Residue, then its C-alpha position, 0 to 999 in steps of 0.5 A: x499499500x502506498x501513500x500520498x508522500x511516496x506518490x508518483x505518475x506513472x507512465x510506463x505500464x507492464x501488460x498485466x491486465x486492469x481486471x473489470x472487478x478490481x476498476x469496478x470496486x474502486x470507481x464504486x468506492x471512489x462515489x463515496x467522495x463528496x458532491x453538491x447535493x448529493x447529485x453526482x453530476x460526473x461520468x466516466x467514460x472507460x476505454x480498453x479498446x486499441x481501437x478507441x485509444x488511437x482516437x483519443x490520443x491526438x486529443x492529448x497531443x500523442x503521449x504513447x501513455x494514452x496508448x500504452x495504457x491499458x486503460x484511459x479514464x475520462x472523467x467529465x463533468x455531466x448535468x445532462x444525465x442529471x436534467x434528464x432524470x428532471x424531465x421523467x419526474x415532471x421537473x424542468x432543470x435549469x442547468x445549461x450555464x457556467x454555475x452549473x458547469x463549474x458545479x459539476x466540474x468540481x464534483x467531476x474532479x473530487x471524484x478524480x482525486x478520491x479515485x487516484x487515491x484508491x488506485x494508489x492504495x491499490x497498487x496501480x500506477x496511473x497519470x493526470x493527464x491536463x490536456x483534456x481541457x486542452x483541445x475538449x471538441x476533439x474528445x467531445x466528439x471521440x466520445x459522442x458526449x451529449x450536450x451538458x457534458x464536458x471532459x474535465x479530466x483523464x487518467x491513464x491506468x495500468x500496473x507501474x512498469x517503473x519507479x520515477x523519482x518522485x517529484x518536487x513539492x513547495x513548503x507548507x508555508x508556500x500556499x497556506x495563509x493565516x486568517x487572510x491572503x499575504x502577499x508574497x514579498x520578493x524575499x519570500x519567493x527565495x525562499x519558497x522556491x530555491x530547493x525547485x530552481x536549484x535542483x540540477x534537472x531543472x537547472x539543466x532544464x534551463x540551461x538546454x533552453x537557453x534561458x536565464x530561470x525556471x520561470x521563463x521555462x513556464x511562461x516562455x516553453x510550456x505555457x506560454x500567453x498565445x497558447x493559453x489564450x488559444x486554448x481558453x478560445x477553445x475550451x470556451x467555444x466546446x461549453x457553448x456548444x455542449x450548452x454550459x454558455 
């Protein structure tokens, strides 16, 4: 059994099967997580076939673990099911709005994190793909998601075939604020980011990319303003198509 202090992101998986029995048990247990109004505003699309994983891969920039994992889980914010329930029970739903998307997305992400914790306990490996919201329309089309259903998270899942090093984390005092938010002085930033910036691998990233600081790797290469704005437009367009805007 693993715990969060030793949690690792796994991108390489063995050929051992992840049984339906195990996966269904973990997904059932994860449903005990907190949820708005006890409505469980999420759905999970389970992808096992090589054909469907190949169709999903481009939406995730063809990261190899999408096709290499035994299972891919796409977790969706889902107000479609609740709306269908309402209409079948002589009630008129009013969930085609942005607030409802935020509520459903929160539900879906809470469910995702609980499922991740349970998979850790079971010895499974997984990788959380943030790319899910970068090109959501491709995922919507591939998985045939109806209105009021939006993909918000993807997990590649399998039995680990690697043991990567633990990734670094900022210290507690860098993100916990007592009573009110306290803004950061330059000296605070120096203290909190010193360990991250001085890791050999991060210093190497700076060097090989011909940058001066690690922050420039994130602003100029990994998460640029141009890309953020373009993907924001795509996300908003998808939310409109799916009926949340």
